[in-house]
TORMIKOL-515058 format. One record per residue (C-alpha): x, y, z; chain. Coordinates in Angstrom, 2 decimals. Layout:
N
         x         y         z   mol
         X         Y         Z     A
...
***
This chain:
363
         x         y         z   mol
    -13.28    -17.94      1.36     A
    -15.77    -17.16     -1.44     A
    -15.59    -19.98     -3.98     A
    -15.72    -17.64     -6.81     A
    -12.44    -15.89     -5.15     A
    -10.78    -19.60     -4.58     A
    -11.36    -20.52     -8.44     A
     -9.94    -17.18     -9.55     A
     -6.75    -17.91     -7.36     A
     -6.60    -21.52     -8.46     A
     -7.02    -20.32    -11.90     A
     -3.69    -17.80    -11.13     A
     -1.45    -20.43     -9.66     A
     -2.06    -22.45    -12.62     A
     -1.43    -19.97    -15.22     A
      1.47    -19.43    -13.80     A
      2.82    -22.61    -13.02     A
      2.26    -22.91    -17.12     A
      5.24    -20.28    -17.50     A
      7.40    -22.00    -14.92     A
     10.31    -24.43    -15.78     A
     10.54    -27.79    -14.10     A
     14.33    -26.91    -13.43     A
     15.23    -24.40    -10.79     A
     19.52    -24.93    -11.46     A
     20.84    -21.34    -11.01     A
     22.86    -20.85    -14.05     A
     24.95    -18.09    -12.36     A
     26.10    -20.44     -9.15     A
     29.23    -19.44     -8.06     A
     30.54    -22.03     -5.17     A
     32.99    -19.09     -4.00     A
     30.40    -16.89     -3.17     A
     28.42    -17.59     -0.01     A
     25.04    -15.76     -1.08     A
     24.95    -18.57     -3.92     A
     23.41    -21.89     -4.33     A
     22.71    -24.33     -6.82     A
     19.00    -23.42     -6.71     A
     18.80    -19.93     -6.10     A
     20.35    -17.19     -2.95     A
     20.32    -16.61      0.14     A
     21.00    -13.77      2.36     A
     24.34    -12.36      3.79     A
     22.87    -14.14      6.87     A
     21.94    -17.39      5.89     A
     19.66    -18.30      8.70     A
     17.43    -15.38      7.46     A
     15.41    -17.89      4.71     A
     12.59    -15.40      3.91     A
     10.07    -16.03      1.36     A
     10.04    -19.86      1.96     A
      6.52    -19.65      3.39     A
      4.33    -21.98      3.22     A
      1.25    -21.43      1.01     A
     -1.33    -21.93      3.37     A
      0.05    -19.74      5.85     A
      0.07    -17.26      3.22     A
     -3.75    -18.03      2.67     A
     -4.28    -17.36      6.35     A
     -2.50    -14.08      6.69     A
     -4.44    -12.98      3.52     A
     -7.92    -14.25      5.24     A
     -7.10    -12.46      8.47     A
     -6.04     -8.81      7.07     A
     -2.26     -9.10      7.86     A
     -1.67     -7.86      3.93     A
     -3.87     -4.74      4.29     A
     -4.22     -1.60      6.89     A
     -6.33     -2.19      9.82     A
     -7.84      1.09      9.56     A
     -7.89      3.89      7.45     A
     -5.75      6.99      7.92     A
     -7.18      9.91     10.01     A
     -9.41     11.64      8.00     A
    -10.04      8.99      5.29     A
     -8.10      8.44      2.10     A
     -9.04     11.77      0.91     A
     -7.61     13.97      3.25     A
     -4.26     11.79      2.97     A
     -4.00     12.20     -0.69     A
     -4.98     16.29     -0.15     A
     -2.32     16.13      2.84     A
      0.66     13.97      1.16     A
      0.55     14.47     -2.84     A
      1.51     17.63     -4.62     A
      1.31     18.65     -8.25     A
      4.57     17.47     -9.99     A
      6.60     19.68    -11.86     A
      7.01     17.81    -15.13     A
      8.71     21.08    -16.37     A
     11.35     21.14    -14.09     A
     12.04     17.48    -14.48     A
     12.29     18.00    -17.91     A
     15.62     20.33    -17.65     A
     18.71     18.65    -17.48     A
     20.10     18.65    -13.84     A
     24.26     18.51    -13.22     A
     23.73     18.60     -9.35     A
     21.35     15.71     -8.14     A
     18.06     16.60     -7.72     A
     15.44     13.49     -6.75     A
     11.51     13.01     -6.76     A
      9.57     10.77     -5.14     A
      6.90      8.67     -7.43     A
      5.25      7.21     -4.64     A
      6.11      3.41     -3.21     A
      9.89      2.94     -3.74     A
      9.74      4.38     -7.14     A
     12.45      7.27     -7.28     A
     13.93      9.48    -10.55     A
     17.44     10.57     -9.27     A
     18.50     13.54    -11.97     A
     22.42     13.61    -11.74     A
     25.11     14.98    -14.16     A
     22.79     15.35    -17.09     A
     21.49     11.77    -16.46     A
     17.75     10.40    -15.69     A
     17.99      7.58    -13.59     A
     14.63      5.76    -12.58     A
     14.31      3.19     -9.90     A
     12.20      0.83     -9.06     A
      9.22      2.22    -11.38     A
      5.63      1.63    -10.24     A
      2.77      3.40    -11.71     A
      0.13      1.27    -12.04     A
     -2.89      1.39    -10.35     A
     -2.60     -2.38     -8.39     A
      0.92     -4.05     -7.53     A
      0.19     -8.09     -8.04     A
     -0.29    -10.24    -11.00     A
     -3.72    -10.21    -11.19     A
     -6.33     -7.09     -9.96     A
     -8.11     -9.17     -8.07     A
     -4.53    -10.78     -6.45     A
     -2.72     -7.51     -5.72     A
     -2.34     -4.93     -3.56     A
     -4.84     -1.83     -4.52     A
     -2.87      1.70     -5.13     A
     -4.46      4.27     -2.77     A
     -2.67      7.43     -4.20     A
     -2.80      8.12     -7.35     A
      0.62      7.79     -9.48     A
      1.99     11.52     -9.48     A
      3.11     11.17    -13.18     A
      2.14      8.67    -16.19     A
      5.19      6.59    -17.68     A
      4.62      8.94    -20.97     A
      5.21     12.26    -19.38     A
      8.49     11.24    -18.02     A
     11.91     13.00    -19.25     A
     14.40     10.81    -21.03     A
     15.26      8.30    -19.23     A
     18.96      6.98    -19.77     A
     18.93      4.12    -17.11     A
     16.47      2.04    -14.71     A
     17.43      0.21    -12.06     A
     15.38     -2.79    -10.49     A
     16.00     -4.15     -7.19     A
     14.32     -7.41     -7.28     A
     10.97     -9.06     -8.78     A
      8.40     -8.38     -6.72     A
      5.44     -6.69     -8.44     A
      5.80     -3.78     -6.03     A
      8.77     -3.10     -7.62     A
      9.14     -4.61    -10.94     A
      5.71     -3.96    -12.59     A
      5.06     -4.67    -16.20     A
      2.69     -2.11    -17.40     A
      4.72      0.72    -16.26     A
      7.70     -0.30    -18.06     A
      5.58     -1.57    -21.03     A
      4.14      2.07    -21.42     A
      7.65      3.72    -20.72     A
      8.97      1.66    -23.82     A
      5.77      2.50    -25.89     A
      6.02      6.22    -25.50     A
      9.74      5.62    -27.29     A
     11.90      5.75    -24.37     A
     15.02      3.63    -25.10     A
     16.93      3.61    -21.22     A
     19.31      0.67    -20.31     A
     18.28     -1.16    -17.61     A
     20.43     -3.00    -14.88     A
     18.71     -5.56    -13.17     A
     19.72     -8.43    -10.17     A
     21.25    -11.75    -11.52     A
     18.08    -14.01    -13.15     A
     16.24    -11.18    -13.71     A
     17.51    -10.78    -17.69     A
     15.19    -13.42    -18.70     A
     11.98    -11.93    -17.75     A
     12.87     -8.77    -20.21     A
     14.07    -11.10    -22.69     A
     10.65    -12.25    -22.89     A
      9.26     -8.94    -23.08     A
     11.45     -8.32    -26.36     A
     13.89     -6.16    -23.85     A
     17.60     -6.38    -25.11     A
     19.08     -3.45    -23.18     A
     19.44     -5.33    -19.88     A
     22.63     -6.02    -17.75     A
     22.79     -8.13    -14.89     A
     24.48     -7.52    -11.60     A
     25.57     -9.41     -8.60     A
     26.26     -8.07     -4.85     A
     29.62     -5.83     -4.78     A
     29.30     -5.71     -9.11     A
     29.97     -2.09    -10.46     A
     30.02     -0.75    -13.85     A
     30.67      2.98    -15.21     A
     27.59      5.07    -16.40     A
     28.80      8.33    -18.08     A
     30.81      9.83    -15.01     A
     28.92      7.61    -12.45     A
     29.74      4.23    -10.68     A
     27.26      2.14    -10.11     A
     27.29     -0.45     -7.17     A
     24.96     -3.36     -6.81     A
     24.69     -3.90     -3.06     A
     23.46     -6.63     -0.40     A
     20.03     -6.36      1.25     A
     18.03     -8.83      3.78     A
     14.86     -9.96      1.49     A
     13.87    -12.62     -1.05     A
     12.32    -12.99     -4.24     A
      9.38    -14.69     -5.87     A
      7.57    -13.56     -9.13     A
      5.25    -17.05     -9.37     A
      4.82    -19.49     -6.64     A
      7.54    -21.78     -7.74     A
     10.07    -19.59     -8.49     A
     11.53    -18.54     -4.81     A
     14.85    -16.75     -4.13     A
     15.63    -17.93     -7.87     A
     16.98    -14.20     -9.01     A
     18.61    -11.98     -6.53     A
     17.83     -8.97     -4.81     A
     19.76     -5.54     -3.50     A
     19.87     -2.26     -3.25     A
     22.24      0.54     -5.73     A
     24.75      2.68     -4.59     A
     25.50      5.57     -7.17     A
     28.79      7.44     -7.09     A
     30.08     10.22     -8.54     A
     33.82     10.35     -7.84     A
     35.87     13.36     -7.92     A
     38.24     15.16     -5.28     A
     35.01     15.07     -2.82     A
     33.45     12.18     -4.26     A
     29.13     11.96     -3.51     A
     27.44      8.71     -2.96     A
     23.88      8.15     -2.86     A
     22.28      4.60     -1.69     A
     18.72      3.31     -2.54     A
     19.10      0.05     -0.22     A
     16.15     -1.75     -1.95     A
     13.77     -3.63      0.44     A
     15.29     -5.15      3.46     A
     14.85     -5.78      6.95     A
     17.72     -4.48      9.47     A
     21.16     -6.78      8.97     A
     24.74     -5.93      9.07     A
     24.98     -5.42      5.40     A
     24.92     -1.81      5.78     A
     28.15     -1.62      8.39     A
     29.70     -3.47      5.11     A
     28.40     -1.19      2.45     A
     29.80      1.59      4.60     A
     33.36     -0.22      5.49     A
     33.23     -1.06      1.59     A
     32.07      2.34     -0.04     A
     32.49      5.01      2.33     A
     29.70      7.26      4.29     A
     26.65      7.67      2.12     A
     25.57     11.49      1.32     A
     21.70     10.63      0.44     A
     19.81      7.47      1.54     A
     16.75      6.18      0.24     A
     15.59      3.95      2.90     A
     11.78      2.01      3.45     A
      9.78      2.96      6.47     A
      7.06      1.23      5.53     A
      5.18     -2.33      5.13     A
      6.36     -3.51      8.61     A
      3.52     -5.02     10.19     A
      2.79     -7.04     11.27     A
      5.99     -7.58     12.91     A
      6.24    -11.23     13.73     A
      6.01    -11.76      9.58     A
      8.03     -8.31      8.34     A
     10.97     -7.77     10.47     A
     13.21     -9.65      8.60     A
     12.41     -8.52      5.06     A
     10.90     -4.87      5.86     A
     12.51     -2.17      7.82     A
     10.03     -0.56     10.55     A
     11.18      3.40     10.96     A
     13.21      2.23     13.79     A
     15.10      0.11     11.63     A
     15.56      2.75      8.79     A
     17.24      5.06     11.47     A
     19.55      2.66     12.16     A
     20.54      1.82      8.68     A
     21.01      5.19      8.24     A
     23.48      5.60     11.30     A
     25.22      2.29     10.30     A
     25.98      3.89      6.76     A
     26.97      7.61      8.48     A
     24.72      8.80      6.03     A
     24.42     12.76      6.15     A
     20.42     12.93      4.99     A
     17.92     10.58      4.03     A
     14.50      9.48      2.54     A
     11.83      7.01      3.78     A
     10.54      5.46      0.94     A
      8.40      2.58      0.82     A
      5.26      3.85      2.24     A
      2.03      5.51      2.03     A
      0.95      4.17     -1.50     A
      0.10      0.62     -1.69     A
     -2.30     -1.69      0.70     A
      0.48     -4.32      1.69     A
      0.67     -4.50      5.40     A
     -1.42     -3.76      9.03     A
     -0.38     -0.47      9.85     A
     -2.45      2.53      8.67     A
     -1.00      4.87      5.46     A
     -0.37      7.70      8.16     A
      1.02      5.56     10.58     A
      5.13      5.40      9.44     A
      5.70      9.16      9.80     A
      4.33      9.34     12.80     A
      6.75      5.94     13.96     A
      9.80      8.01     12.44     A
      9.23     11.13     14.16     A
      9.46      8.64     17.24     A
     12.48      7.03     16.39     A
     14.41     10.05     15.21     A
     13.77     11.55     19.05     A
     14.49      8.07     20.72     A
     18.21      8.09     18.67     A
     18.88     12.09     19.82     A
     18.53     13.26     15.83     A
     16.90     15.85     14.48     A
     13.30     15.76     13.05     A
     14.66     16.57      9.33     A
     17.48     13.68      9.17     A
     15.09     11.63      7.55     A
     13.01     13.41      5.42     A
      9.21     12.47      4.06     A
      8.37     13.92      0.77     A
      4.77     14.33     -0.47     A
      4.08     12.41     -3.73     A
      5.29     14.25     -6.95     A
      7.94     16.11     -4.35     A
     11.40     17.25     -6.11     A
     14.20     18.44     -4.19     A
     17.66     19.35     -4.91     A
     20.19     17.27     -3.10     A
     23.47     19.07     -1.55     A
     27.18     17.67     -2.38     A
     29.04     19.35     -0.19     A
***
């Protein structure tokens, strides 16, 4: 490792340590809940203790290239951008939507528009994902929109505190543009917003639900972990969001959040019913010995879709940031194989271009 790079890493760790309290007691601890611990949270399957990796393992993996693609996409990144990015129709987004429509903003960032509400999910529109540019995953495909260009946002949903899902610069730019959304976040994460002076924030535990206009929002379990600094592993919760439009024929949307394959999705199906539209990760899955418990690969994503009885799905969390070993164009290939192996139509799980918007059927 280059000495200058090591010095920067040590400085970054020291800086983050100064902002971390010595105590890690979980103020939300409820002994009646199996995923609660006095010092944080665990997965539904407590044997999946993800995130507690020794620092030297992470350093070794970084040095050997586990956290960046081993090769560029076929034809290079410029071709990938040309093939997988399109102009975003800002005028269309500015018009209220009664029937649901969804826009992929890259990586796991989504804009769901339904019943006149604009719901922004895990917004990350920055050029890197990480605490510092030199200690981050680079964005290869430019964001299709600037925060200031977004339509009036009613609700922002944050699934967990990893930098590729919770981005300070994007949120600050959104607020600087005059937006005044409400934020729904996992347990333990409100203090992060408090530090920024953001007050319209509500925390949710797994299976909590709340009414937002005509919509019922549920916070659902996922198999993942949380960490913002070297000293806060799993002290805040993680999960996904189900958005339900009640009625004679309910319509249900689920964004799983980051997750490995688990029994959580059969339980979500049991409790909430079949899902009409699913947004599920299909990228950041190699090497499998490290990523399998925490990040679904395309075959896992198809199994999650089947567990949920989802009518239609959208693959997210791919083709944006340099996070893992697979090439940017590998997830579409692996997804096509997975759908074929499960005997499903090729269009059962969509892959959007960055900036693409589609209307969703509700019957």
